[in-house]
ZAFIGU-318341 format. One record per residue (C-alpha): residue in one letter; x, y, z. Coordinates in nm, 3 decimals. Example, Ala and Ser with C-alpha at 12.3 -4.5 7.8 and 13.67 -1.06 7.14 Angstrom:
# residues 2
> a	1.230	-0.450	0.780
> s	1.367	-0.106	0.714
END
This chain:
# residues 383
> x	0.000	0.000	0.000
> x	0.136	0.341	-0.094
> x	0.256	0.564	0.187
> x	0.143	0.917	0.102
> x	0.319	1.176	0.314
> x	0.113	1.455	0.476
> x	0.148	1.786	0.293
> x	0.267	1.980	0.601
> x	0.555	1.738	0.665
> x	0.678	1.777	0.307
> x	0.648	2.156	0.315
> x	0.829	2.183	0.649
> x	1.114	1.961	0.534
> x	1.159	2.137	0.202
> x	1.168	2.472	0.383
> x	1.437	2.326	0.606
> x	1.634	2.204	0.303
> x	1.631	2.526	0.108
> x	1.312	2.721	0.075
> x	0.972	2.709	-0.086
> x	1.085	2.750	-0.445
> x	0.936	2.413	-0.536
> x	0.593	2.581	-0.532
> x	0.699	2.802	-0.824
> x	0.703	2.515	-1.074
> x	0.474	2.586	-1.368
> x	0.536	2.256	-1.544
> x	0.742	2.379	-1.839
> x	0.914	2.039	-1.846
> x	1.268	2.166	-1.900
> x	1.387	1.958	-1.604
> x	1.260	1.641	-1.770
> x	1.405	1.744	-2.106
> x	1.762	1.761	-1.972
> x	1.744	1.480	-1.713
> x	1.979	1.192	-1.805
> x	1.722	0.940	-1.685
> x	1.508	1.014	-1.988
> x	1.782	0.878	-2.209
> x	1.744	0.533	-2.057
> x	1.386	0.513	-1.926
> x	1.088	0.733	-1.848
> x	1.125	0.951	-1.541
> x	0.976	1.286	-1.444
> x	1.128	1.523	-1.191
> x	0.845	1.761	-1.278
> x	0.596	1.497	-1.161
> x	0.778	1.451	-0.830
> x	0.782	1.826	-0.768
> x	0.413	1.860	-0.847
> x	0.322	1.568	-0.623
> x	0.524	1.723	-0.340
> x	0.347	2.053	-0.394
> x	0.012	1.891	-0.321
> x	0.131	1.646	-0.055
> x	0.078	1.341	-0.273
> x	0.427	1.193	-0.265
> x	0.459	0.817	-0.235
> x	0.772	0.777	-0.021
> x	0.779	0.402	-0.086
> x	0.840	0.467	-0.455
> x	1.187	0.412	-0.599
> x	1.139	0.730	-0.801
> x	1.231	0.961	-0.512
> x	1.573	0.789	-0.512
> x	1.645	0.820	-0.885
> x	1.790	1.172	-0.889
> x	2.170	1.158	-0.907
> x	2.186	1.528	-0.809
> x	2.379	1.591	-1.131
> x	2.263	1.954	-1.133
> x	2.135	1.979	-1.488
> x	1.773	2.062	-1.409
> x	1.845	2.350	-1.166
> x	2.071	2.505	-1.430
> x	1.786	2.505	-1.684
> x	1.488	2.583	-1.459
> x	1.348	2.931	-1.542
> x	1.173	2.962	-1.204
> x	1.447	2.871	-0.957
> x	1.280	2.553	-0.837
> x	1.522	2.373	-0.606
> x	1.484	2.022	-0.739
> x	1.781	1.872	-0.556
> x	1.686	2.019	-0.217
> x	1.326	1.909	-0.265
> x	1.433	1.556	-0.356
> x	1.665	1.534	-0.055
> x	1.378	1.647	0.169
> x	1.162	1.363	0.040
> x	1.443	1.115	0.098
> x	1.478	1.246	0.452
> x	1.119	1.148	0.521
> x	1.187	0.798	0.385
> x	1.514	0.766	0.578
> x	1.358	0.883	0.902
> x	1.090	0.615	0.855
> x	1.343	0.348	0.751
> x	1.182	0.309	0.408
> x	1.435	0.192	0.149
> x	1.250	0.018	-0.134
> x	1.402	-0.271	-0.331
> x	1.742	-0.178	-0.477
> x	1.776	0.116	-0.236
> x	1.817	-0.122	0.061
> x	2.204	-0.118	0.049
> x	2.196	0.234	0.188
> x	2.109	0.082	0.526
> x	2.436	-0.115	0.521
> x	2.629	0.187	0.401
> x	2.494	0.391	0.691
> x	2.613	0.126	0.938
> x	2.965	0.141	0.794
> x	2.971	0.520	0.800
> x	2.850	0.531	1.158
> x	3.087	0.266	1.291
> x	3.404	0.289	1.080
> x	3.367	0.621	0.901
> x	3.348	0.467	0.552
> x	3.069	0.315	0.337
> x	3.247	-0.020	0.302
> x	3.251	-0.086	0.678
> x	3.623	-0.160	0.649
> x	3.843	-0.106	0.953
> x	3.910	0.259	1.026
> x	4.263	0.166	1.131
> x	4.338	0.065	0.770
> x	4.228	0.392	0.611
> x	4.585	0.506	0.551
> x	4.725	0.167	0.445
> x	4.717	0.270	0.077
> x	5.014	0.497	0.148
> x	5.251	0.231	0.282
> x	5.586	0.241	0.105
> x	5.503	0.561	-0.086
> x	5.695	0.816	0.124
> x	5.373	0.964	0.261
> x	5.394	1.118	0.608
> x	5.131	1.187	0.872
> x	5.011	1.544	0.842
> x	5.181	1.798	1.068
> x	5.097	2.162	1.117
> x	5.302	2.375	0.879
> x	5.279	2.138	0.581
> x	5.153	2.293	0.257
> x	4.849	2.071	0.220
> x	4.654	1.793	0.381
> x	4.582	1.527	0.119
> x	4.233	1.388	0.184
> x	4.214	1.077	-0.032
> x	3.843	0.999	0.037
> x	3.688	0.659	0.112
> x	3.711	0.510	-0.237
> x	4.078	0.597	-0.285
> x	4.155	0.469	0.064
> x	3.981	0.131	0.040
> x	3.880	0.032	-0.315
> x	4.167	-0.162	-0.483
> x	4.122	0.009	-0.821
> x	4.108	0.356	-0.673
> x	4.408	0.307	-0.444
> x	4.612	0.338	-0.764
> x	4.483	0.694	-0.803
> x	4.585	0.783	-0.450
> x	4.930	0.634	-0.515
> x	4.963	0.831	-0.840
> x	4.869	1.150	-0.657
> x	5.126	1.088	-0.385
> x	5.396	1.022	-0.646
> x	5.315	1.349	-0.823
> x	5.317	1.552	-0.501
> x	5.652	1.404	-0.400
> x	5.799	1.470	-0.745
> x	5.684	1.833	-0.730
> x	5.833	1.879	-0.386
> x	5.500	1.948	-0.219
> x	5.504	1.923	0.159
> x	5.196	1.717	0.235
> x	5.060	1.457	0.471
> x	4.754	1.249	0.548
> x	4.543	1.197	0.858
> x	4.472	0.830	0.790
> x	4.252	0.678	1.061
> x	4.177	1.022	1.204
> x	3.962	1.117	0.905
> x	3.613	1.005	0.810
> x	3.397	1.009	0.498
> x	3.322	1.367	0.393
> x	2.950	1.285	0.422
> x	2.836	1.446	0.097
> x	2.666	1.143	-0.054
> x	2.493	1.020	0.262
> x	2.355	1.372	0.307
> x	2.200	1.348	-0.038
> x	2.017	1.033	0.073
> x	1.845	1.241	0.340
> x	2.047	1.123	0.639
> x	2.126	1.466	0.777
> x	2.207	1.340	1.127
> x	2.480	1.106	1.004
> x	2.620	1.372	0.771
> x	2.652	1.615	1.061
> x	2.832	1.356	1.274
> x	3.084	1.285	0.996
> x	3.134	1.655	0.926
> x	3.193	1.739	1.293
> x	3.438	1.449	1.329
> x	3.636	1.569	1.028
> x	3.630	1.932	1.131
> x	3.766	1.843	1.475
> x	4.042	1.634	1.316
> x	4.133	1.916	1.076
> x	4.136	2.184	1.345
> x	4.330	1.969	1.592
> x	4.594	1.900	1.327
> x	4.624	2.265	1.227
> x	4.498	2.209	0.871
> x	4.455	2.518	0.655
> x	4.458	2.383	0.298
> x	4.297	2.057	0.187
> x	4.375	1.880	-0.140
> x	4.109	1.633	-0.253
> x	4.072	1.379	-0.533
> x	3.695	1.345	-0.506
> x	3.473	1.625	-0.639
> x	3.218	1.520	-0.378
> x	3.466	1.592	-0.098
> x	3.559	1.916	-0.272
> x	3.196	2.026	-0.287
> x	3.111	1.949	0.072
> x	3.433	2.085	0.226
> x	3.408	2.406	0.024
> x	3.033	2.472	0.018
> x	2.877	2.281	0.307
> x	3.128	2.264	0.595
> x	3.116	2.647	0.626
> x	2.768	2.587	0.774
> x	2.966	2.487	1.087
> x	3.147	2.823	1.086
> x	3.479	2.685	0.960
> x	3.659	2.781	0.642
> x	3.939	2.575	0.492
> x	4.108	2.644	0.161
> x	4.000	2.354	-0.060
> x	4.155	2.258	-0.394
> x	4.068	1.973	-0.628
> x	4.353	1.770	-0.776
> x	4.257	1.869	-1.131
> x	4.313	2.233	-1.033
> x	4.630	2.161	-0.839
> x	4.793	1.967	-1.121
> x	4.752	2.265	-1.352
> x	4.893	2.493	-1.084
> x	5.199	2.271	-1.034
> x	5.267	2.247	-1.409
> x	5.215	2.614	-1.496
> x	5.414	2.715	-1.188
> x	5.710	2.507	-1.299
> x	5.710	2.276	-0.999
> x	5.614	1.972	-1.206
> x	5.794	1.890	-1.530
> x	5.639	1.654	-1.786
> x	5.932	1.483	-1.956
> x	5.763	1.219	-2.173
> x	5.511	1.193	-2.455
> x	5.163	1.044	-2.443
> x	5.074	0.973	-2.804
> x	4.709	0.878	-2.761
> x	4.368	1.021	-2.843
> x	4.207	1.123	-2.514
> x	3.867	1.257	-2.413
> x	3.787	1.421	-2.081
> x	3.469	1.364	-1.880
> x	3.358	1.650	-1.656
> x	3.238	1.508	-1.321
> x	2.912	1.672	-1.216
> x	3.044	1.791	-0.880
> x	3.366	1.933	-1.024
> x	3.215	2.089	-1.335
> x	2.849	2.180	-1.318
> x	2.838	2.228	-0.940
> x	3.173	2.403	-0.897
> x	3.287	2.538	-1.234
> x	3.608	2.337	-1.275
> x	3.624	2.296	-1.653
> x	3.937	2.462	-1.789
> x	4.211	2.341	-1.553
> x	4.199	1.968	-1.638
> x	4.186	2.047	-2.009
> x	4.481	2.284	-1.982
> x	4.677	2.010	-1.806
> x	4.597	1.753	-2.076
> x	4.678	2.002	-2.355
> x	5.020	2.057	-2.199
> x	5.107	1.691	-2.256
> x	5.328	1.632	-2.557
> x	5.170	1.404	-2.818
> x	4.828	1.391	-2.650
> x	4.532	1.451	-2.882
> x	4.239	1.586	-2.678
> x	3.893	1.542	-2.831
> x	3.554	1.635	-2.687
> x	3.249	1.415	-2.650
> x	2.907	1.548	-2.757
> x	2.800	1.621	-2.396
> x	3.081	1.819	-2.239
> x	3.155	2.095	-1.990
> x	2.825	2.239	-1.852
> x	2.628	1.975	-2.045
> x	2.838	1.679	-1.934
> x	2.650	1.350	-1.910
> x	2.632	1.227	-1.549
> x	2.792	0.889	-1.474
> x	2.497	0.808	-1.247
> x	2.689	0.783	-0.919
> x	2.584	1.099	-0.738
> x	2.310	1.139	-0.482
> x	2.410	0.815	-0.311
> x	2.340	0.608	-0.623
> x	2.699	0.485	-0.629
> x	2.583	0.243	-0.358
> x	2.274	0.129	-0.550
> x	2.270	-0.143	-0.817
> x	2.133	0.012	-1.135
> x	2.001	-0.227	-1.403
> x	2.238	-0.250	-1.699
> x	1.988	-0.105	-1.944
> x	1.947	0.204	-1.722
> x	2.311	0.304	-1.671
> x	2.409	0.652	-1.792
> x	2.770	0.538	-1.781
> x	2.702	0.293	-2.066
> x	2.600	0.589	-2.282
> x	2.910	0.781	-2.181
> x	3.165	0.513	-2.267
> x	2.995	0.471	-2.604
> x	3.028	0.845	-2.663
> x	3.400	0.816	-2.592
> x	3.436	0.534	-2.842
> x	3.232	0.722	-3.102
> x	3.474	1.019	-3.100
> x	3.764	0.778	-3.145
> x	3.911	0.811	-2.796
> x	4.157	0.548	-2.678
> x	4.144	0.679	-2.322
> x	3.851	0.819	-2.124
> x	3.995	1.047	-1.857
> x	3.815	1.192	-1.559
> x	3.886	1.307	-1.203
> x	3.623	1.144	-0.983
> x	3.625	0.802	-0.813
> x	3.253	0.748	-0.875
> x	3.296	0.814	-1.247
> x	3.593	0.577	-1.272
> x	3.401	0.304	-1.090
> x	3.098	0.335	-1.318
> x	3.293	0.376	-1.641
> x	3.506	0.070	-1.575
> x	3.191	-0.136	-1.519
> x	3.036	0.003	-1.836
> x	3.348	-0.052	-2.046
> x	3.283	-0.424	-2.006
> x	2.965	-0.381	-2.213
> x	3.149	-0.247	-2.518
> x	3.161	-0.466	-2.829
> x	3.429	-0.733	-2.829
> x	3.759	-0.597	-2.952
> x	3.683	-0.238	-2.848
> x	3.960	-0.101	-2.630
> x	3.891	0.198	-2.407
> x	4.114	0.272	-2.110
> x	3.957	0.444	-1.809
> x	4.201	0.664	-1.620
> x	4.213	0.934	-1.359
> x	4.400	1.243	-1.477
> x	4.667	1.181	-1.214
> x	4.742	0.838	-1.359
> x	4.830	0.993	-1.694
> x	5.046	1.266	-1.541
> x	5.229	1.014	-1.324
> x	5.339	0.830	-1.637
> x	5.502	1.146	-1.773
> x	5.717	1.264	-1.482
END
């Protein structure tokens, strides 16, 4: 039986999340026109907003969990409707009532891991810094240039540990004074917040802020755009302000500043994917492209959906923890776009994107070769 949420509860929560702009929707449909879901199946953000307006939302429906918070619809909405905030408010109702339909159920397990061990995998907190063993990476001390926050995926996932290692190698080569906090850090909390679990997000944020302040951190270097977004735009809600830089920005700074010399060629055709939370949400478009263009022999080509119109990989909004049916994966469309423009390498700078693209690359026709790399992995090969 459908669980229809009382109108007042929806209104109060959406006010709490960001205002009453959802009531301004006049059903132009631009949100649905640009939503990546409508490339793989029928889905209507407009319908969800209208149902919320009249208190008719079914919180047991999987539809309230579909939004990947990619940010395309808010950019195109002529009325300033806050689709992401409204969607998160609806998820908060479901989370508070422990309603996680069907494929959304893994979020329960993820929450347990985040609460107990500070990571979504429920791996031991004590092993968070193990990726750095043997790589000349030191514990962070006050006075170092930057704290490198590798994020959960780069700390625990075998494939993504290679990205953390590449980053450490680059920083050492450039003479950057950096360190890590290892077991003292926790998940940034961005994705679990987008599932509506505000209480757990606030716990993770406060734990990290205390660790940063206690260690004397002033500048944080991150590999994940999701960490970048939350440290830069959401942690200031706790009245703290750290300088935050994404690795795709920092690489360009190191190269243009002469601290990092690229001594080899990379004679391949490459295309760059803009992660939603680096590009659309935070405007990081030029720096990674400038870095790739500085590589001798590299031929940079663009996919049809690029920069502000980049096609989401499907991992945002907590969906990285949800199993999406193969026929509904945006990432399948993206790897095919890369192949269509003749790219040999699909480069990005987000652990969620790499995870999804590597899965989707397995669906390409037999004999099709497409490498999936983080931008740091390419630069590491050239120093």
